C-alpha positions in Angstrom: -47.8 149.4 213.0 -45.4 151.7 211.0 -46.0 149.8 207.9 -49.4 149.7 208.2 -49.9 153.3 208.8 -47.3 154.3 205.7 -49.6 151.9 203.4 -52.9 153.4 204.5 -51.6 157.0 203.9 -49.2 156.5 200.9 -49.8 153.0 199.6 -51.3 152.4 196.4 -54.2 150.3 196.0 -52.0 147.1 195.7 -50.4 147.7 198.9 -53.5 148.5 200.5 -55.3 145.3 199.4 -52.5 143.4 201.0 -52.8 144.9 204.0 -56.5 144.1 204.2 -55.6 140.6 203.5 -53.3 140.2 206.3 -55.6 142.0 208.6 -58.3 139.9 207.8 -56.2 136.8 208.1 -55.3 137.6 211.5 -59.1 137.6 212.3 -59.3 133.8 211.9 -56.1 132.5 213.7 -57.7 131.4 216.8 -60.4 129.7 214.7 -60.8 125.9 214.7 -61.2 126.1 211.2 -59.0 128.9 210.4 -57.3 127.0 207.3 -60.3 126.1 205.7 -61.9 129.9 206.3 -58.6 131.4 205.2 -58.9 129.3 201.8 -62.4 130.5 201.2 -61.5 134.2 202.0 -58.8 134.7 199.6 -61.2 133.9 196.7 -62.3 137.5 196.6 -58.5 138.6 196.8 -58.3 136.5 193.5 -61.4 137.9 192.1 -60.1 141.5 192.7 -56.5 140.4 191.1 -58.2 139.1 188.2 -60.5 142.3 187.6 -57.4 144.5 187.8 -55.2 142.2 185.8 -52.6 142.3 188.4 -50.2 139.2 187.7 -47.9 139.7 190.4 -50.8 140.1 192.9 -52.6 136.5 191.4 -49.2 135.1 191.7 -48.5 135.8 195.5 -52.3 135.0 196.3 -52.5 131.6 194.4 -49.2 131.0 196.2 -50.8 131.6 199.7 -53.7 129.0 198.6 -51.1 126.2 197.7 -49.3 126.5 200.9 -52.5 126.5 202.9 -53.9 123.4 201.0 -50.6 121.7 201.7 -50.9 122.4 205.2 -54.1 120.6 205.4 -53.0 117.7 203.5 -54.8 118.5 200.0 -51.6 118.2 197.9 -53.9 117.9 194.5 -55.2 121.2 195.1 -51.9 122.5 196.7 -50.2 121.6 193.4 -53.1 122.7 191.1 -52.6 126.3 192.7 -48.7 126.3 192.2 -49.2 125.7 188.5 -51.4 128.7 188.5 -49.0 130.8 190.4 -46.0 129.8 188.1 -48.5 130.8 185.2 -49.0 134.4 186.7 -45.2 134.7 187.6 -44.2 133.9 183.8 -46.5 137.0 182.7 -44.0 139.3 184.2 -43.4 141.6 181.1 -39.6 141.9 181.8 -39.3 138.0 181.8 -37.7 138.2 185.6 -40.8 136.4 187.1 -41.0 139.4 189.4 -37.9 138.3 190.7 -39.8 135.9 193.2 -37.0 133.4 194.0 -38.0 132.2 196.8 -41.5 131.6 195.6 -40.3 129.7 192.8 -38.0 127.8 195.1 -40.8 126.5 196.7 -42.7 125.4 193.5 -39.6 123.7 192.9 -39.3 121.7 195.9 -43.3 120.8 195.4 -42.4 119.3 191.8 -39.5 117.3 193.3 -42.0 115.8 196.0 -44.2 114.8 193.2 -41.1 113.3 191.5 -41.5 115.6 188.6 -37.8 116.3 188.2 -37.6 118.0 185.1 -40.2 120.5 186.2 -38.0 120.7 189.5 -34.9 121.6 187.9 -36.3 123.9 185.5 -37.7 126.1 188.2 -34.8 125.8 190.7 -32.5 126.9 187.8 -34.6 130.0 187.1 -35.2 130.7 190.9 -31.4 130.8 191.8 -31.3 133.7 189.2 -33.1 135.8 192.2 -31.2 134.7 195.1 -30.3 138.3 196.0 -34.1 139.2 195.7 -35.6 141.3 198.6 -38.5 138.5 199.1 -35.8 136.1 199.7 -35.5 135.3 203.9 -32.4 134.4 203.8 -30.1 134.9 200.8 -27.2 132.9 202.2 -29.4 130.3 202.7 -31.0 130.2 199.5 -27.7 130.1 197.5 -27.1 126.7 198.8 -30.6 125.2 199.4 -31.5 126.5 195.6 -28.3 125.1 193.9 -28.7 121.9 195.8 -32.1 121.4 194.4 -31.2 121.9 190.7 -28.3 119.7 191.4 -30.3 116.7 192.9 -32.9 117.2 190.4 -30.3 116.7 187.6 -29.3 113.6 189.3 -32.4 112.1 189.5 -32.9 112.4 185.7 -29.2 110.7 185.3 -27.7 114.1 184.2 -24.7 113.7 185.9 -22.7 116.5 184.4 -25.1 119.4 185.4 -26.0 117.7 188.7 -22.1 118.2 189.5 -22.1 121.8 188.0 -24.7 122.6 190.5 -23.5 120.7 193.5 -20.1 122.0 193.2 -21.9 125.5 193.5 -23.5 124.2 196.4 -20.2 123.2 198.1 -18.7 126.4 197.1 -21.1 128.6 198.8 -21.4 126.3 202.0 -17.3 126.3 202.2 -17.3 130.3 201.8 -20.0 130.7 204.5 -18.4 127.7 206.6 -21.8 126.3 207.0 -20.6 122.6 208.3 -24.0 121.0 207.5 -24.3 121.9 204.1 -20.7 121.2 203.5 -21.7 117.7 204.4 -24.5 117.6 202.2 -23.1 119.0 199.0 -20.1 116.6 199.6 -22.2 113.7 200.3 -24.6 114.2 197.2 -21.5 114.9 195.0 -20.6 111.3 196.0 -24.0 109.9 194.9 -22.9 110.6 191.3 -20.2 108.0 191.2 -22.2 105.7 193.7 -25.3 105.8 191.3 -23.0 104.8 188.5 -21.6 101.9 190.4 -18.2 103.6 191.0 -18.2 102.3 194.6 -14.0 103.4 195.4 -14.5 106.3 193.9 -17.5 107.3 195.7 -16.0 106.5 199.4 -13.9 109.7 199.8 -17.0 111.7 199.2 -19.3 109.8 202.2 -16.3 109.6 204.5 -15.8 113.4 204.2 -19.6 114.2 204.3 -21.0 112.1 207.5 -18.6 113.8 210.0 -19.6 117.3 208.6 -23.7 116.2 208.8 -23.3 114.8 212.3 -21.4 118.0 213.6 -24.0 120.4 212.3 -26.7 118.4 213.7 -29.3 118.9 211.8 -28.9 116.6 208.8 -29.6 113.5 210.2 -31.7 112.3 207.0 -28.4 112.6 205.2 -26.2 110.8 207.9 -28.9 107.9 207.4 -28.5 107.8 203.5 -24.7 108.8 203.3 -24.1 106.1 206.0 -25.9 103.6 204.1 -24.3 104.2 201.0 -20.9 104.1 202.3 -21.4 100.6 203.9 -22.4 99.4 200.8 -19.7 101.1 199.1 -17.4 99.0 201.7 -19.1 95.8 201.1 -18.8 96.2 197.2 -14.9 97.1 197.7 -14.1 94.1 200.4 -14.0 96.0 203.6 -16.7 94.2 205.3 -15.3 94.9 208.8 -16.5 98.4 208.2 -20.1 98.2 207.5 -21.8 96.9 210.6 -21.1 100.2 212.4 -22.1 102.4 209.6 -25.4 100.4 209.4 -25.7 100.7 213.0 -25.0 104.8 212.5 -27.8 104.8 209.8 -30.5 103.0 211.9 -30.0 105.4 214.3 -30.1 108.3 212.3 -33.3 106.9 210.9 -35.5 105.8 213.8 -34.4 109.0 216.1 -34.5 112.0 213.7 -36.2 111.5 210.2 -38.5 108.2 210.6 -40.9 109.5 207.6 -38.5 109.3 205.2 -39.2 105.7 204.2 -36.9 105.4 201.3 -33.9 105.9 203.6 -35.1 102.7 205.5 -35.5 100.9 202.1 -31.9 101.4 201.3 -30.9 100.9 204.7 -32.6 97.5 204.7 -31.3 96.6 201.3 -27.8 97.3 202.1 -28.4 95.2 205.5 -29.8 92.2 203.7 -26.8 92.3 201.6 -24.3 92.5 204.1 -25.9 89.7 205.9 -26.2 87.4 203.3 -22.4 88.3 202.3 -21.5 86.8 205.8 -23.7 84.0 206.1 -26.1 85.0 208.6 -29.4 83.3 207.4 -31.8 84.5 210.0 -30.8 88.3 209.8 -30.8 88.0 205.9 -34.2 86.6 206.1 -35.3 89.6 208.4 -33.8 92.3 206.5 -35.4 91.0 203.2 -38.9 90.8 204.7 -38.3 94.6 205.5 -37.2 95.3 201.8 -40.5 93.9 200.6 -42.6 95.6 203.1 -40.9 99.3 202.4 -40.7 98.6 198.9 -44.6 98.0 198.8 -44.9 101.3 200.9 -43.1 103.4 198.3 -44.8 102.0 195.3 -48.1 102.9 197.1 -46.8 106.3 197.7 -45.3 106.9 194.2 -49.1 105.8 192.9 -50.7 108.1 195.2 -48.3 110.6 194.2 -48.7 110.4 190.4 -52.4 110.1 190.8 -52.3 113.4 192.9 -50.4 115.1 190.4 -52.2 113.8 187.2 -55.6 115.1 189.2 -53.9 118.7 189.7 -52.9 119.2 186.3 -56.3 117.9 184.9 -58.0 120.5 187.1 -55.4 123.3 186.1 -56.6 122.4 182.1 -60.0 122.8 183.4 -59.5 125.8 184.3 -57.5 127.2 181.3 -60.7 125.8 179.4 -63.1 128.2 181.3 -60.7 130.9 181.3 -60.6 130.6 177.6 -64.3 130.3 176.9 -65.0 133.6 179.3 -62.3 135.7 177.3 -63.8 134.9 174.2 -67.3 135.4 175.7 -66.0 138.8 176.8 -64.6 139.7 173.5 -68.0 139.1 172.1 -69.8 141.2 174.5 -67.9 144.2 174.1 -68.1 144.0 170.4 -71.8 143.9 170.6 -72.0 146.7 173.3 -70.0 149.1 171.2 -71.8 148.2 167.9 -68.7 147.2 165.8 -69.9 144.5 164.2 -72.2 143.3 161.9 -74.7 140.5 162.4 -72.8 138.4 160.0 -69.4 138.8 161.5 -70.8 138.3 165.1 -71.9 134.9 163.7 -68.6 134.2 162.4 -67.1 135.1 165.7 -69.6 132.9 167.4 -68.9 130.1 165.0 -65.3 130.5 165.7 -65.6 130.4 169.6 -67.7 127.2 169.4 -65.1 125.5 167.2 -62.4 126.8 169.3 -64.5 125.2 172.5 -65.3 122.3 170.5 -61.4 121.6 170.5 -60.6 122.4 173.7 -63.4 120.1 175.0 -61.7 117.5 172.5 -58.3 118.2 174.0 -59.8 117.8 177.8 -61.5 114.8 176.8 -58.6 113.1 175.3 -56.7 114.4 178.6 -58.9 112.5 180.7 -58.7 109.4 178.8 -54.6 109.9 178.8 -55.3 110.4 182.7 -57.5 107.2 183.1 -54.9 105.0 180.8 -52.1 106.1 183.3 -53.9 105.5 186.1 -54.9 102.0 184.9 -51.1 101.4 183.4 -49.6 102.1 187.0 -52.1 99.9 188.8 -51.1 97.2 186.2 -47.4 97.8 186.8 -47.9 98.1 190.4 -49.5 94.6 190.3 -47.1 93.1 188.5 -44.3 94.6 190.4 -45.9 93.0 193.7 -46.3 89.7 192.0 -42.7 89.7 191.0 -41.8 91.2 194.4 -43.8 88.3 196.6 -42.0 85.5 194.3 -38.5 86.7 194.7 -39.5 87.0 198.4 -40.5 83.4 198.5 -37.4 82.3 196.2 -34.8 84.1 198.8 -36.4 82.4 201.3 -36.0 79.0 199.6 -32.7 79.7 198.7 -32.0 80.3 202.6 -33.5 77.0 203.8 -31.4 74.9 201.0 -28.4 76.8 202.5 -29.6 76.4 206.0 -30.5 72.6 205.6 -26.9 72.1 204.0 -25.2 73.7 207.1 -27.2 71.4 209.4 -26.5 68.5 207.4 -22.8 69.1 207.3 -22.8 69.4 211.0 -24.7 65.9 211.3 -21.8 64.2 209.2 -19.4 65.9 211.2 -21.2 64.4 214.4 -21.9 68.0 215.7 -24.8 68.0 217.6 -27.4 70.3 216.1 -29.4 72.3 219.0 -33.0 72.7 219.1 -33.0 76.3 218.5 -31.1 75.5 214.9 -34.0 72.9 214.3 -36.9 75.4 215.2 -35.3 78.1 212.8 -35.4 75.6 210.1 -39.0 74.7 210.8 -40.0 78.4 210.8 -38.0 79.2 207.8 -39.7 76.3 205.8 -43.2 77.6 207.4 -42.8 81.2 205.9 -41.9 79.8 202.6 -45.4 77.8 202.2 -48.0 80.1 200.4 -50.4 80.5 202.8 -54.3 81.1 201.7 -54.5 84.6 202.4 -51.2 85.0 200.1 -52.9 83.2 197.5 -56.0 85.3 197.8 -53.7 88.3 197.3 -51.9 86.9 194.3 -55.4 86.1 192.5 -56.6 89.7 193.3 -53.3 91.0 191.7 -53.5 88.2 189.1 -57.5 89.6 188.1 -55.8 93.3 187.8 -53.1 91.9 185.0 -56.0 89.6 183.4 -59.1 90.9 183.9 -61.9 88.1 183.9 -59.3 85.3 183.2 -59.5 83.7 186.9 -63.1 82.8 186.5 -62.7 81.7 183.0 -59.4 79.1 184.2 -61.5 77.9 187.1 -64.8 77.2 184.7 -62.5 75.4 182.1 -60.8 73.3 185.1 -63.3 72.5 187.4 -61.7 69.1 188.1 -58.3 69.9 188.8 -56.5 69.9 191.9 -55.5 73.1 193.6 -51.6 72.7 192.8 -52.7 72.4 189.1 -54.6 75.7 188.8 -51.9 77.2 190.8 -49.8 76.0 188.3 -51.6 77.6 185.8 -51.9 81.1 187.1 -48.0 81.1 187.5 -47.7 79.9 183.7 -49.9 82.5 182.9 -47.9 85.1 184.7 -44.8 83.9 182.5 -42.8 82.7 185.7 -40.2 80.3 185.2 -40.2 76.6 186.1 -37.6 77.4 189.1 -40.4 80.4 190.2 -43.0 78.1 190.0 -41.3 75.5 192.0 -40.8 78.1 194.7 -44.1 79.4 194.6 -45.8 75.9 194.9 -43.2 74.7 197.4 -41.9 71.9 195.2 -39.0 70.4 193.5 -38.0 70.5 189.9 -39.4 66.9 189.3 -43.0 67.8 191.1 -43.0 70.8 188.8 -42.7 68.3 185.7 -45.2 66.0 186.9 -47.7 68.9 187.7 -47.2 70.2 184.0 -47.9 66.5 182.6 -51.0 66.0 184.6 -52.2 69.7 183.4 -51.5 68.2 179.8 -53.7 65.2 180.1 -56.4 66.9 182.0 -56.7 69.6 179.0 -56.9 66.8 176.2 -53.4 68.2 175.0 -51.0 66.2 172.8 -47.7 68.3 174.1 -46.9 70.2 177.3 -45.9 73.3 175.0 -49.6 73.7 174.0 -50.2 74.7 177.8 -49.1 78.1 177.0 -51.0 78.5 173.8 -54.4 77.2 175.6 -53.9 79.8 178.5 -53.3 82.6 175.6 -56.8 81.6 173.9 -58.3 81.8 177.3 -58.5 85.4 177.5 
């Protein structure tokens, strides 16, 4: 109330506009669709900011819109408005971004979520300069959070030297402030530097120190999960297998109890668990965790695809707005010239001609960006399709390896006159069943194949009408450049059978040599 009275009496026009905005937003709080109403209501404040050329005001309100869009799950619109906000902050005549450290930090977090790590590191490094800004809700926390964001962004781009500098900064402030959670987070992230370079022995002391600090802090369980998984893998690679199970259990509990939405932590946990059980020879557990790896890898690939598409849509909308703004500015210039009679008819025509040329160039640029966006999305879909096929193949091959190992173990037991339990035989049958390519799985492969080679499946079937199912599938896997071993795994046959299938395919295609099959497939599409 005191602030409100002061603004009304002594505040400038901008401060009064802020007060008007906050008072209006309060009236919508109890409405069921309050967020959507707020977004619509902010438009008039943006118009006021543009009319008065108040860049700081515009930056703040674009940021408000970005936050509201994020809350309702419209992430493309959220990022689009973050870009507008960043543009307005850059217009600060002093080059100081109006000292909006907190706003910049939040934008950096957005870029990090969208896996635009270059932009994240650029914005977070800039934001850190303004750690002591009066707009920061907590400058002590900001010193740690912002430097950590810069550090992990550099880490994601494999810039280990700068990552270390920034994470050392995080640790420095965490130790000064005696913040146990952040001491753990910074130390563990420093451990990720040697870990990502496969220097596992060097990484161990960092993770050993980091995990207890994170646990004591009781608010960094996502880091407990990640660091415990990484330490388990370090122990596995350096021969300390006995220490692995306890760490895997700790990682699993941290994942499921505290941060179940961070699927990357689950993926890494499943990978290390599968590697551990493979190392100790536990076939069924290896299979179980390998299946989980494939499932979560697919989830992450899908999420990445959505994120990149969302980012591309946001940037395209941002470029569209740039085009509109430029055209409007040119139109405003022309109107002013006409209004004051400062231009002759010939010069006016020249200005209009220049405007048209600029507009055409910008429209050409926009069309080019649209094409690039479509190409990017198509390439992502193609990459995802190829990855899914390869992942599925790897999964089948891993299962066949397990079956082979398990079968050999049972044969050894038989030779030693050791009785085989029903449970062991049932486990073997179950493994064999999971390695057989089902009709549903084949349907999925055909769909992915069509994405990689559009129209090729129909051409293949029409040219090979009298072929057996295994022969058709053999041709599909050959077109996908599978190795003979991969083909055998996918078809559930041995290497001799693969040679027989190849020979039959050669005869039915009336080819003189089996090596001509690849050329026939190449000419097919």
